[in-house]
Each structure stands twice: as structure tokens, then as C-alpha cells.
N, C-alpha and C positions, 0 to 999 in steps of 0.2 A: 665339439672341442675337445682335445686332448687334456687331461689333468694339467692345472697351471697356466692354460692359456686364457688369455683373457678374450671374451666374446660378447657383441653386444647383446644387450638385454632383451628379452623377446619383446617388451613394451615397446621398442624401438623398432623391431624389425617387424611386428604384427603392426600394422596401420591399414585401416580401412578407410576409404572415400565413399562418402556420403551426403545425401541432402539434408542441409541443416534444418532444423526446427527451431521454434523460440527457445527453448530449454538452452541452445547450444549460444545461446547469444552473448551469455557474460562471459563464457570462455574464450568465445572469438575475441571480445574485447579485452581479454587479459592477454590474448597473443599479440594483438595490436599493440597493446602496452607495454609489451616484452620488446618487440620488434621495432617501434616507431617511437621517436620521440614527439610527432604530430597526432595527436587523439581525438576520439570523437566521444559524444556522450550517447546513452543509449538510446536516446530516441532516435539518431540517425540510422543506427543497426534495424530498429524497428520498423522505419520508413522503407528500408529495401526488403525485409523479410513481407511485411504485409502487402507491398507492392506488387515484388517479383519472387514470392516465396520458391520457385521452380529452379532458380539462379544460383541459390547463394548454395556452396558446399564446404565442408569440414572436411579435415584428415583426423579421423579419432585413433588410438594407440590401443594397445591391449588392455589398458588400465581402465579404457574410457575417459582420456584427458584428449582436449581437442588441442594438437601439434600445428594446424595450420588451417588456412581457411581462405574464401576469395568470395569477393563480395562484388557483385554485376547486377547490370540493370539494362533495360531497354528504353533505348531512346525514343522520348515519346513527342518527340517535335517535329515527325516525321511528317512531310507534305504529301498532299495526296498523290498518290502513284511512285513514291519516292521507296527507295529499298527498306525495308525492315531490317535495321539493325542494334548490336548490344554494344555493351560498354562494359570494360572493367574497370571497378572502382577501387578495389583494393585485394590486393595478393600478399599475403605472409606463412611463413614456416618458421616455426622455433628453432633456434640455432642446434637444439639437441636433436634434431630430426632431418637433418639437412643431408644432402648429397645422396637421397633416397628417391630422387625425381618425383617428390610430391607437389612441387608446384607445377611441373607439368601436367601431372594426372589431374590436379585441381581445375585448372584451365581446360585442360580437355572435356571435363565433366560440365561446367559451365558453357562451353562451346556447345556441345550436344543437347543441351536443355533450350540454348537459344533456338536450333534449329526445329527440334522436337515438337516446345513449346510455343513456340511466336514465331516459326518460319522465317527465322533470321538468315539473311541473304549473307552478312559480315560481322565482326567485330571491332572494335576499335579501341586504341587507347591512345595514350600520350607518354613521350620518353624524353628526358634533358639529352640534349645532344652529346652531354660528356659522358652521359651514364653508359659507360661500355660495356659494364656486367649484363645490367638490364637488356642492351641492345642484342648483346650476345645470345643471352636465354630466348628472347622474343624471334631472331630471324633466324639462327640456327637450330634450337631447338621447337620450337613452337611455330614456325614459319611464317611470321609475320613479315608484312614487306612495307616499307616508309612509302605514304601516299602522299605526302605533304610537308612543308616547313613551316610551320608557324612563328613567325620571328617575333623573338620578345615576349614569348608567351608567359615564362616564369615573371615572378614578381622582382627577380633581380635581373630583369630584361634576358635571360638565356635563351635561346631558341628550343622549341620542341619538335621532336619529330612525331607527326601525325601518323600513327601505324595501323593497319587494317589488315586482316586474314579472311579472305573469304572462305566461308563454310560449307559450300554445296560443292560436288565433283565439277558440274559442269562450269563452274565460276572459278575455282580455286586455279592459284598460280597465275602471274602475268598480269594481275588485276592491281595491285597494288600501288603503282606509280600513275594511277589514272590522270591526276592534275600535273602532271609533270614534274614531280620532284628530282632535282637535279642529281644526273648519274654520277655527278662528283661524290654522292655521299655514300656510294659503293666503297672507295676507299675507306671511309671511317668504318662502316661496316666492318668491312675485311679484318681491319687493324683491332677491331673491338673484339672479332671472335677470335683470332690469333691471340690476342692479349688474354681471353677470360674462357676461353673453351666453348662449350655450352651452357654457361652461365648457370648449372646447377649447383656449383661449389659455392654459389652464394645462397642457396635455399630457397631460390626464388625472387619474387620481385614486389614492393610494396610499391603501390599506385597511389598517387593523391585521386582523390574523390573528386568528379567532376560536379561543381554546384551549381553550371548551369542549369536551368528551367526543373529546377526542383522547388516545391511549394515554401511559403515563407516559414511555416512551422521548422519544415527541416533543415532549411536555412541557418536557420537560429544555432544549429548544433554542429553545424560544418565550420570548420576553421575560418580563420577572420583574414586568411592572406590565400597566396596563389601558390603558396610552397607546396612540395612534396618530397617528403624525404625518404630514399630508396632503401635497397636493400642494404638491411643491417646486418652486416657482416663480421663486425669486430675490427674493421679495420678504419676505413674512412666512410662516411655518410655518402652515400650515393644517391642523389634524387633524382625521381622519376613521377611521370602524371599518365 
């Protein structure tokens, strides 16, 4: 940059995506605390990294600081002959490192690992029907589709979109609405994308963890209600799962 011009610090620009280690968990927790009002004890992070170490990824800046993370898992209640699939538990990017596409890169890293390590057919997540920023990020940027609508899914009775993305080339595209989610939701998605663009301006998404099928020890560390607090972008609290 020319003399007198302001440029972004190198530590903001030089960010790498890598697989998380146990040594990263405290910084991941700090990232969660910085982005979310709903927080988790350290045992909850250990449960994920000990069960699915291949799926946890972090964004690390040039100074070694963790500025984003994705917490993911494989669903272990899959019936015989059913499709193996993963689930996104939590995704966050610090405000200081938003608009760099880190949320997308973290998600893509987790998705690749699901396929390479577990032969996953698809990845799922839930999002509040009112969370336009998250819907824009997942549909436009990350190419998720609405699989179903779960009525009154959240503690405050708001509906959730069950969103899925098929991960293999022969299954990708056109598979999202297998259970017949009403096409009327297309209008809602279009409105969200028009209002929020690609969603990256919000710096990613914070996804409520799915507490189903978790050991009692891990459940003790999970939130006591089913609320999810979503993209923390300094404006309003956008909730998703």
C-alpha cells in the first residue's frame, strides 16, 4: 500500500485452515465465547475431538491465533443399509476475520473429511426459518438444500429447516427435497438471498449442537434448552441450528 494508506494486518490476511488438535480446544472455546451467548464446557469439545478428530477444523491467523472453527460429527444412529451422514454442530468466525470466506473454507474442509474418512453421503444441519443470513450462506454459498421442515422444532416453537447437502458427485444436486418440503419455501430462500447476499458478510454461522444420541456424560455439558444462537454480527441475534 502507498504511504499513508491503511491496509489490513498480515495476521488477518494470512489465515490457514487446518485440522484441529487437542491443543486448539481452549482457543476454540474462546472463539465460541466471543461469538455466542450459548457456551459449552470443555468436556463437550473433548467429546467431539476424541470421537471424530478428523472432522474438527480451525482457521489460524499468522500469529497462531484461532479465529474460526467448525465442530462436526458423524451421526451414529444410522440404521443398517442407511446412508452414512455427518452433521454440523457449530461453526464460528471471529468478527475481526469476517468477509474472508473462512466460514465457507471451514465447512468445505469438514465436508471433505466426512467423505474421505467416513464415506459420508451427505451432511445435515438445522436452521431457524427466520434466520435469513444463515439461510443465504448455506443455500447460495455452500449449496445446501431444504430437505424438510420440522414444525415447532425450537424451544420457542419456531420451525426449523432441515438442510442437507449431498457430498458425492453422483448424488449432488436435486436431492435436497426428498421428503417433499413445500416448494413455497423457495420464496423464503430467494428473499433471504436477496437480503443477505452470500451470507459471508455475517462471517459464518453458529449452529446449535444436536444433543440427540450423545452419551450422558456429554449431555451434561450441552445446553439445557434447545435454543441456538446464530450469527453474531453486531446487529441482531440470529438463531439457527
